[in-house]
C-alpha positions as a printed NumPy array, in Angstrom:
array([[ -72.701,   69.658,  -52.979],
       [ -76.5  ,   71.271,  -53.001],
       [ -77.977,   71.754,  -56.674],
       [ -78.396,   75.403,  -57.704],
       [ -81.523,   76.205,  -56.215],
       [ -84.554,   76.476,  -58.89 ],
       [ -87.567,   78.998,  -58.314],
       [ -89.832,   77.584,  -55.506],
       [ -93.191,   76.016,  -56.518],
       [ -94.956,   78.909,  -54.744],
       [ -93.541,   80.786,  -57.545],
       [ -97.024,   81.015,  -58.813],
       [ -98.276,   82.788,  -56.104],
       [ -95.928,   85.628,  -56.698],
       [ -96.306,   89.012,  -58.177],
       [ -95.755,   88.481,  -61.772],
       [ -93.648,   91.551,  -63.85 ],
       [ -90.818,   94.108,  -62.995],
       [ -89.792,   97.629,  -63.76 ],
       [ -89.955,   98.548,  -67.41 ],
       [ -88.343,  101.667,  -68.967],
       [ -92.331,  102.131,  -70.16 ],
       [ -93.697,  101.709,  -66.551],
       [ -91.536,  103.993,  -64.782],
       [ -91.64 ,  106.586,  -67.66 ],
       [ -95.729,  106.652,  -67.143],
       [ -94.89 ,  107.236,  -63.492],
       [ -92.519,  109.801,  -64.079],
       [ -95.104,  111.729,  -66.306],
       [ -97.86 ,  111.67 ,  -63.996],
       [ -96.098,  112.28 ,  -60.853],
       [ -96.274,  116.238,  -59.409],
       [ -92.379,  116.318,  -59.081],
       [ -89.919,  118.76 ,  -60.853],
       [ -88.986,  117.414,  -64.272],
       [ -85.208,  116.596,  -62.692],
       [ -86.647,  114.545,  -60.635],
       [ -86.368,  111.251,  -61.842],
       [ -83.234,  110.153,  -63.857],
       [ -82.38 ,  107.557,  -66.358],
       [ -79.022,  105.69 ,  -66.076],
       [ -80.03 ,  103.292,  -68.021],
       [ -83.375,  102.193,  -69.196],
       [ -85.332,  102.999,  -65.499],
       [ -86.566,  106.229,  -64.634],
       [ -85.439,  106.331,  -61.098],
       [ -86.928,  108.817,  -58.348],
       [ -84.353,  110.955,  -56.976],
       [ -85.362,  110.105,  -53.225],
       [ -85.403,  106.352,  -52.602],
       [ -87.291,  104.658,  -49.583],
       [ -84.76 ,  102.998,  -47.16 ],
       [ -85.698,  100.338,  -44.968],
       [ -82.912,   99.587,  -43.009],
       [ -83.6  ,  100.899,  -38.767],
       [ -85.75 ,   99.678,  -36.43 ],
       [ -86.579,   96.251,  -34.964],
       [ -87.618,   93.25 ,  -36.301],
       [ -91.294,   93.115,  -36.73 ],
       [ -94.141,   94.739,  -34.917],
       [ -94.81 ,   97.957,  -34.636],
       [ -91.635,   99.201,  -37.348],
       [ -93.61 ,   96.62 ,  -39.586],
       [ -96.528,   98.969,  -39.238],
       [ -94.628,  101.94 ,  -39.203],
       [ -92.684,  101.486,  -42.878],
       [ -96.029,   99.595,  -44.533],
       [ -97.749,  103.184,  -43.874],
       [ -94.589,  105.111,  -44.409],
       [ -94.094,  103.189,  -48.178],
       [ -98.201,  103.88 ,  -49.021],
       [ -97.107,  107.595,  -48.57 ],
       [ -93.905,  107.678,  -50.464],
       [ -95.829,  106.162,  -53.458],
       [ -98.155,  108.477,  -53.412],
       [ -95.392,  111.121,  -53.481],
       [ -93.657,  110.595,  -56.972],
       [ -91.448,  107.81 ,  -55.054],
       [ -90.665,  105.176,  -56.941],
       [ -87.631,  103.666,  -55.702],
       [ -87.479,  101.184,  -52.834],
       [ -84.369,   99.954,  -51.499],
       [ -84.072,   97.053,  -49.046],
       [ -82.133,   94.04 ,  -47.962],
       [ -82.795,   90.323,  -46.913],
       [ -80.902,   91.731,  -43.478],
       [ -82.747,   94.645,  -42.935],
       [ -84.155,   93.911,  -39.573],
       [ -83.735,   90.052,  -39.879],
       [ -85.88 ,   90.075,  -43.225],
       [ -88.878,   92.035,  -41.489],
       [ -88.008,   94.826,  -43.726],
       [ -88.521,   92.834,  -46.929],
       [ -91.567,   91.222,  -46.187],
       [ -92.953,   94.664,  -44.559],
       [ -92.426,   96.543,  -48.292],
       [ -93.911,   93.021,  -49.434],
       [ -96.977,   93.527,  -48.079],
       [ -97.41 ,   97.179,  -48.655],
       [ -96.458,   97.201,  -52.551],
       [ -99.404,   93.822,  -53.038],
       [-101.63 ,   96.186,  -51.584],
       [-100.606,   99.167,  -53.122],
       [-100.762,   97.174,  -56.676],
       [-104.329,   95.431,  -55.138],
       [-105.921,   99.01 ,  -54.739],
       [-104.541,   99.845,  -58.377],
       [-102.672,  102.943,  -57.074],
       [ -99.399,  101.487,  -58.399],
       [ -98.371,   99.167,  -61.307],
       [ -95.794,   96.699,  -60.837],
       [ -93.945,   98.069,  -63.983],
       [ -93.972,  101.559,  -62.6  ],
       [ -91.663,  100.744,  -59.198],
       [ -88.362,   99.878,  -58.994],
       [ -87.04 ,   97.232,  -56.153],
       [ -83.83 ,   97.154,  -54.953],
       [ -82.791,   94.672,  -52.508],
       [ -79.16 ,   92.557,  -51.278],
       [ -77.944,   89.764,  -50.01 ],
       [ -75.22 ,   88.264,  -48.777],
       [ -74.704,   88.98 ,  -45.123],
       [ -76.022,   85.803,  -43.305],
       [ -79.02 ,   86.541,  -41.942],
       [ -81.53 ,   84.345,  -39.303],
       [ -85.484,   84.545,  -39.689],
       [ -86.663,   87.598,  -37.149],
       [ -89.944,   85.491,  -37.158],
       [ -87.763,   82.571,  -35.684],
       [ -85.5  ,   83.738,  -33.479],
       [ -85.751,   85.882,  -30.067],
       [ -81.754,   86.103,  -29.279],
       [ -78.375,   85.567,  -30.113],
       [ -77.953,   81.569,  -29.628],
       [ -81.31 ,   81.147,  -30.952],
       [ -80.1  ,   82.982,  -34.485],
       [ -76.942,   81.262,  -34.185],
       [ -79.032,   78.142,  -34.428],
       [ -80.939,   79.376,  -37.05 ],
       [ -77.872,   80.241,  -39.271],
       [ -76.62 ,   76.84 ,  -38.646],
       [ -79.508,   74.851,  -39.428],
       [ -80.495,   76.901,  -42.406],
       [ -77.005,   77.12 ,  -44.041],
       [ -74.304,   74.775,  -43.093],
       [ -76.402,   71.964,  -42.282],
       [ -78.135,   72.002,  -45.407],
       [ -74.662,   72.287,  -47.378],
       [ -75.488,   75.457,  -49.025],
       [ -72.068,   77.12 ,  -47.228],
       [ -69.299,   75.553,  -45.76 ],
       [ -67.386,   76.917,  -42.765],
       [ -64.764,   78.079,  -45.407],
       [ -67.488,   80.372,  -47.692],
       [ -68.095,   82.917,  -44.617],
       [ -65.962,   86.005,  -43.787],
       [ -67.136,   88.203,  -41.302],
       [ -70.382,   86.76 ,  -41.619],
       [ -70.973,   87.532,  -45.144],
       [ -70.754,   85.039,  -47.994],
       [ -70.996,   85.483,  -51.986],
       [ -71.374,   81.516,  -53.219],
       [ -72.908,   80.43 ,  -56.426],
       [ -75.345,   78.285,  -53.775],
       [ -75.631,   81.073,  -51.348],
       [ -76.514,   83.643,  -53.495],
       [ -79.16 ,   82.144,  -55.568],
       [ -80.684,   81.237,  -51.965],
       [ -80.69 ,   84.347,  -51.13 ],
       [ -82.683,   85.712,  -54.483],
       [ -85.647,   83.087,  -53.766],
       [ -85.651,   84.069,  -49.954],
       [ -85.753,   87.799,  -51.036],
       [ -88.627,   86.705,  -54.043],
       [ -90.562,   84.996,  -51.159],
       [ -90.34 ,   88.023,  -48.507],
       [ -91.126,   90.131,  -51.002],
       [ -93.867,   88.114,  -52.72 ],
       [ -92.593,   89.582,  -56.054],
       [ -91.312,   86.844,  -59.139],
       [ -88.339,   89.42 ,  -60.207],
       [ -86.298,   92.124,  -58.366],
       [ -85.232,   94.89 ,  -60.454],
       [ -82.011,   95.377,  -59.06 ],
       [ -80.055,   92.466,  -56.744],
       [ -77.043,   93.609,  -55.143],
       [ -74.004,   92.052,  -53.423],
       [ -73.246,   93.187,  -49.884],
       [ -69.461,   94.125,  -48.861],
       [ -67.795,   92.05 ,  -51.313],
       [ -64.236,   94.081,  -50.392],
       [ -64.865,   91.723,  -47.269],
       [ -63.898,   89.046,  -49.387],
       [ -61.14 ,   90.47 ,  -51.062],
       [ -59.627,   91.024,  -47.746],
       [ -60.119,   87.553,  -46.699],
       [ -58.81 ,   86.068,  -49.823],
       [ -56.543,   87.499,  -51.661],
       [ -56.899,   89.524,  -55.303],
       [ -56.633,   85.915,  -57.622],
       [ -59.123,   83.735,  -55.257],
       [ -61.798,   87.018,  -54.951],
       [ -61.693,   87.61 ,  -58.887],
       [ -62.342,   83.78 ,  -58.689],
       [ -65.277,   84.088,  -56.475],
       [ -66.972,   86.988,  -57.972],
       [ -66.486,   85.628,  -61.26 ],
       [ -68.529,   82.867,  -59.799],
       [ -71.02 ,   85.28 ,  -58.035],
       [ -72.061,   86.905,  -61.61 ],
       [ -72.393,   83.319,  -62.87 ],
       [ -74.924,   83.286,  -60.561],
       [ -76.827,   86.149,  -60.807],
       [ -76.604,   86.087,  -64.509],
       [ -78.45 ,   82.928,  -64.384],
       [ -81.205,   84.491,  -62.104],
       [ -81.893,   87.037,  -64.685],
       [ -82.08 ,   84.407,  -67.187],
       [ -84.579,   82.602,  -65.155],
       [ -86.272,   86.151,  -64.954],
       [ -85.847,   86.186,  -61.135],
       [ -83.625,   89.328,  -60.677],
       [ -83.611,   92.166,  -63.506],
       [ -80.304,   93.445,  -63.029],
       [ -77.421,   93.006,  -60.446],
       [ -74.184,   95.001,  -58.923],
       [ -72.599,   95.786,  -56.023],
       [ -73.163,   97.952,  -52.241],
       [ -70.112,   98.663,  -50.845],
       [ -69.17 ,  100.968,  -47.822],
       [ -65.858,  101.508,  -48.664],
       [ -64.318,   99.595,  -51.028],
       [ -64.637,  101.691,  -54.124],
       [ -63.154,  104.537,  -52.034],
       [ -60.094,  103.313,  -50.644],
       [ -56.79 ,  103.644,  -52.541],
       [ -55.484,  101.244,  -55.079],
       [ -52.669,  100.436,  -53.582],
       [ -55.208,   99.072,  -50.036],
       [ -56.033,   95.361,  -50.207],
       [ -59.421,   96.069,  -49.733],
       [ -59.781,   98.308,  -53.043],
       [ -62.512,   97.752,  -55.573],
       [ -61.448,   98.818,  -58.656],
       [ -64.411,   99.177,  -61.142],
       [ -62.404,   98.397,  -64.11 ],
       [ -61.764,   94.692,  -63.085],
       [ -65.25 ,   94.51 ,  -62.232],
       [ -66.538,   95.766,  -65.655],
       [ -63.666,   93.123,  -66.813],
       [ -64.981,   90.028,  -64.974],
       [ -68.751,   91.108,  -65.638],
       [ -67.738,   91.076,  -69.471],
       [ -65.943,   87.726,  -68.806],
       [ -69.064,   86.196,  -67.841],
       [ -71.975,   87.803,  -69.077],
       [ -70.203,   88.941,  -72.588],
       [ -71.265,   92.452,  -73.776],
       [ -74.853,   91.642,  -72.773],
       [ -73.997,   91.418,  -69.149],
       [ -76.025,   92.78 ,  -66.485],
       [ -73.805,   94.502,  -64.155],
       [ -76.162,   97.643,  -63.9  ],
       [ -75.723,   99.279,  -60.161],
       [ -73.746,  100.435,  -57.874],
       [ -74.422,  101.466,  -54.218],
       [ -72.045,  103.521,  -52.021],
       [ -72.293,  105.872,  -48.882],
       [ -72.192,  109.345,  -50.036],
       [ -73.361,  112.921,  -48.904],
       [ -72.299,  115.45 ,  -46.673],
       [ -70.594,  113.038,  -44.091],
       [ -68.979,  110.837,  -46.348],
       [ -67.898,  112.572,  -49.865],
       [ -65.044,  110.107,  -51.468],
       [ -67.359,  108.873,  -53.715],
       [ -66.628,  112.783,  -55.445],
       [ -63.271,  113.732,  -54.56 ],
       [ -60.903,  111.139,  -54.087],
       [ -59.281,  109.691,  -56.714],
       [ -59.141,  106.24 ,  -56.122],
       [ -59.8  ,  104.245,  -59.356],
       [ -57.386,  103.515,  -62.066],
       [ -58.921,  103.852,  -65.209],
       [ -57.761,  102.4  ,  -68.996],
       [ -56.019,  105.444,  -69.58 ],
       [ -53.779,  105.422,  -66.771],
       [ -55.247,  108.262,  -64.78 ],
       [ -57.091,  107.8  ,  -61.481],
       [ -60.647,  109.493,  -60.97 ],
       [ -63.327,  109.408,  -58.175],
       [ -65.49 ,  106.911,  -58.331],
       [ -68.467,  108.466,  -59.319],
       [ -66.207,  110.337,  -62.238],
       [ -65.189,  106.871,  -63.502],
       [ -68.813,  105.897,  -63.681],
       [ -69.579,  108.334,  -66.257],
       [ -71.268,  107.243,  -69.027],
       [ -71.457,  103.676,  -68.06 ],
       [ -75.005,  103.219,  -68.197],
       [ -74.809,  102.165,  -64.148],
       [ -77.317,  103.107,  -61.513],
       [ -75.858,  104.751,  -58.542],
       [ -77.599,  105.059,  -55.309],
       [ -76.159,  106.711,  -52.919],
       [ -76.944,  105.671,  -49.107],
       [ -76.67 ,  107.252,  -45.579],
       [ -76.977,  110.435,  -46.795],
       [ -78.056,  111.72 ,  -43.48 ],
       [ -75.281,  109.915,  -42.191],
       [ -77.683,  107.515,  -39.786],
       [ -79.354,  110.962,  -39.142],
       [ -76.075,  112.217,  -37.214],
       [ -75.937,  114.959,  -39.775],
       [ -79.159,  116.858,  -38.378],
       [ -78.358,  119.971,  -36.081],
       [ -74.438,  120.141,  -37.778],
       [ -74.739,  120.663,  -41.458],
       [ -72.399,  123.637,  -41.858],
       [ -74.177,  127.533,  -42.719],
       [ -72.246,  127.826,  -45.637],
       [ -73.879,  124.419,  -46.854],
       [ -77.5  ,  125.872,  -45.776],
       [ -76.659,  128.936,  -47.93 ],
       [ -75.262,  127.212,  -50.558],
       [ -78.993,  125.331,  -50.726],
       [ -81.657,  128.153,  -49.911],
       [ -84.617,  125.901,  -51.487],
       [ -83.799,  123.255,  -48.496],
       [ -85.671,  123.887,  -45.316],
       [ -83.784,  122.111,  -42.89 ],
       [ -80.489,  120.368,  -42.728],
       [ -82.15 ,  116.882,  -43.686],
       [ -83.381,  118.559,  -46.734],
       [ -79.594,  120.45 ,  -47.236],
       [ -77.947,  117.078,  -47.322],
       [ -80.459,  114.833,  -49.565],
       [ -80.131,  117.521,  -51.718],
       [ -76.647,  117.777,  -51.814],
       [ -76.458,  113.955,  -52.006],
       [ -79.116,  113.769,  -55.336],
       [ -77.854,  116.888,  -56.725],
       [ -74.348,  115.574,  -57.14 ],
       [ -72.93 ,  114.189,  -61.17 ],
       [ -73.606,  110.681,  -61.274],
       [ -75.649,  110.278,  -58.069],
       [ -79.243,  108.91 ,  -59.644],
       [ -81.088,  108.254,  -56.279],
       [ -80.522,  109.066,  -52.989],
       [ -81.83 ,  106.65 ,  -50.55 ],
       [ -83.178,  107.619,  -47.066],
       [ -84.759,  105.298,  -44.356],
       [ -88.522,  106.687,  -43.856],
       [ -90.124,  105.113,  -41.121],
       [ -92.575,  107.95 ,  -40.068],
       [ -94.947,  109.036,  -41.932],
       [ -93.431,  113.218,  -41.209],
       [ -90.294,  111.845,  -42.69 ],
       [ -91.691,  111.403,  -45.776],
       [ -93.462,  114.061,  -46.048],
       [ -90.443,  116.356,  -45.148],
       [ -88.112,  114.035,  -47.367],
       [ -90.704,  113.962,  -51.048],
       [ -91.459,  117.496,  -50.315],
       [ -87.743,  117.426,  -52.62 ],
       [ -89.607,  116.047,  -55.34 ],
       [ -90.862,  119.21 ,  -56.341],
       [ -87.852,  121.335,  -56.317],
       [ -85.67 ,  121.033,  -59.364],
       [ -81.865,  119.492,  -58.438],
       [ -79.23 ,  121.711,  -57.687],
       [ -76.586,  122.857,  -60.042],
       [ -73.793,  119.702,  -59.663],
       [ -71.55 ,  122.381,  -59.767],
       [ -72.864,  123.727,  -55.966],
       [ -71.847,  120.178,  -54.271],
       [ -68.43 ,  120.151,  -56.245],
       [ -67.842,  123.737,  -55.188],
       [ -68.715,  123.058,  -50.988],
       [ -66.165,  120.372,  -51.102],
       [ -63.43 ,  122.997,  -52.148],
       [ -65.592,  125.668,  -49.29 ],
       [ -64.988,  122.99 ,  -47.098],
       [ -60.79 ,  122.511,  -47.694],
       [ -60.722,  125.732,  -47.143],
       [ -62.739,  126.064,  -43.928],
       [ -60.616,  123.525,  -42.514],
       [ -57.016,  125.036,  -43.584],
       [ -57.765,  128.113,  -42.167],
       [ -56.419,  128.965,  -38.83 ],
       [ -58.915,  129.344,  -35.851]])
């Protein structure tokens, strides 16, 4: 087996520092924004709307679009950048790194003011080297199998989370972004491994993953870590792919003791996927079942809501009663984002922004107070009544 990857010699070329409580608070204090635009689930102040990088083609024009859009986002009271090694075959991380380093050189931001979230777990070829499916497969074999970083048995549906693999992925993301420290590092879709391995083997694999991430924290490669799940947190506890928050914290305590750095969760949440707020999927230590977001209350866990616009499919389809609930929102996109960021325990709604017009539109909400959390909660009841009313 390969030895644990150490920070590479070119680490000296990486931008030092990380997001800090003082730095993000200073950014929030000088931003032209509503007082509640920034949330502090733990130490860091997080903008209520985050900058996402999933969509688009690798490299090319989309690189230029993301660089310009991110610069505009930073100027409009945004300080949360959410990306992933797998976004556009690594080229999103590189575009983000380019834009951040330019903003730092120009003195428009300081490193300690910006919260960078990235993710790993999906086997991802290098977008600068591949041109088609065959070359992508060759790149993956050469990068991970032939080097001994992974064995075929470690891979489940194109994902892995062994210790050597995660440490390797962190180093790739650091180089892509040009940053010495990644503020939050999230492991993608762990429920895939739970489904493949079963409960006992998955718990052992998860402990190994957390050991790798705690090691990365001790090296200064990441600040904290967490999980990014599509449906694992939302499934009932009887489902074989169900992720239990209580079990995850237990593993984090076993691995990192009370000083563990398991501090973040990402899940799809919004008008089209509201299960995180209403489905009682999490069994608590008191024997009562609660919705995921409620189960995270008072844990100091940063919650990032992905896909609040449901990949753009909500636009033009937001119900009238939802629009009426958010009169401060001028259009469907703003109403959907306002719904997500105003839900209790959601600290940041991550929205893909490639166009300057989208940044301008979405970040107009920075100056608008979040709605009272009772409003999104009440909309679920209204939606249930609408569905139950005969035509």
